[in-house]
C-alpha positions as semicolon CSV with decimal commas, in nm:
position;residue;x (nm);y (nm);z (nm)
1;M;-0,011;0,000;-0,001
2;K;0,151;0,347;-0,106
3;I;0,028;0,692;-0,165
4;S;-0,102;0,752;-0,523
5;D;0,132;0,917;-0,776
6;K;-0,185;1,091;-0,907
7;I;-0,228;1,320;-0,602
8;I;-0,063;1,622;-0,449
9;W;-0,063;1,664;-0,072
10;R;0,049;1,908;0,184
11;E;0,085;1,905;0,549
12;I;-0,026;2,231;0,740
13;D;-0,042;2,254;1,094
14;G;-0,047;1,884;1,150
15;E;-0,352;1,819;0,907
16;I;-0,293;1,670;0,559
17;F;-0,465;1,854;0,259
18;I;-0,481;1,622;-0,058
19;I;-0,573;1,750;-0,406
20;D;-0,679;1,536;-0,681
21;P;-0,628;1,698;-1,002
22;S;-0,803;1,450;-1,209
23;N;-1,127;1,540;-1,055
24;E;-1,045;1,867;-0,898
25;K;-1,129;1,769;-0,555
26;I;-0,976;1,859;-0,207
27;H;-0,968;1,646;0,069
28;E;-0,905;1,767;0,426
29;L;-0,803;1,477;0,667
30;N;-0,867;1,517;1,032
31;E;-0,606;1,419;1,300
32;T;-0,655;1,072;1,288
33;A;-0,694;1,011;0,906
34;S;-0,363;1,241;0,889
35;F;-0,176;1,005;1,134
36;V;-0,285;0,695;0,908
37;F;-0,195;0,875;0,581
38;K;0,153;0,988;0,715
39;S;0,214;0,614;0,836
40;I;0,131;0,498;0,504
41;D;0,358;0,735;0,334
42;K;0,637;0,609;0,562
43;G;0,586;0,268;0,425
44;L;0,401;0,110;0,748
45;D;0,189;-0,189;0,698
46;R;-0,175;-0,222;0,854
47;K;-0,039;-0,388;1,173
48;K;0,231;-0,145;1,239
49;I;-0,018;0,137;1,177
50;S;-0,277;-0,034;1,414
51;E;0,003;-0,075;1,680
52;K;0,098;0,304;1,647
53;I;-0,268;0,402;1,685
54;L;-0,306;0,192;1,996
55;S;-0,004;0,336;2,140
56;N;-0,115;0,686;2,088
57;Y;-0,502;0,678;2,120
58;D;-0,722;0,532;2,398
59;A;-0,898;0,280;2,192
60;D;-0,947;-0,113;2,186
61;K;-0,770;-0,317;1,928
62;R;-1,111;-0,445;1,760
63;T;-1,230;-0,076;1,702
64;V;-0,891;0,046;1,582
65;D;-0,865;-0,234;1,333
66;K;-1,219;-0,195;1,192
67;D;-1,167;0,166;1,182
68;L;-0,826;0,158;0,996
69;E;-0,987;-0,086;0,750
70;D;-1,277;0,142;0,679
71;L;-1,024;0,438;0,634
72;I;-0,815;0,237;0,409
73;S;-1,098;0,134;0,215
74;E;-1,209;0,499;0,170
75;F;-0,857;0,613;0,077
76;K;-0,863;0,346;-0,191
77;D;-1,189;0,432;-0,324
78;K;-1,089;0,795;-0,339
79;G;-0,777;0,729;-0,534
80;I;-0,563;0,849;-0,230
81;I;-0,353;0,516;-0,210
82;D;-0,283;0,245;-0,414
83;E;-0,248;-0,134;-0,303
């Protein structure tokens, strides 16, 4: 899984802004989604991202894993990441 070459992104004050030139859309990611996005950019896999979330946020593993999979699916659907 990696960040798509088709998008442009910038981090501003800890938040990620993504521009998709193909459909002229801008996506603003919240804190958690930005954390996941940056982790993907660093080359981390799902397991490592889940572990980092669990060590930084007060949440249970089942919820984190489900929310992470939902977010990754959303990133894929929007063309933000490639598998």
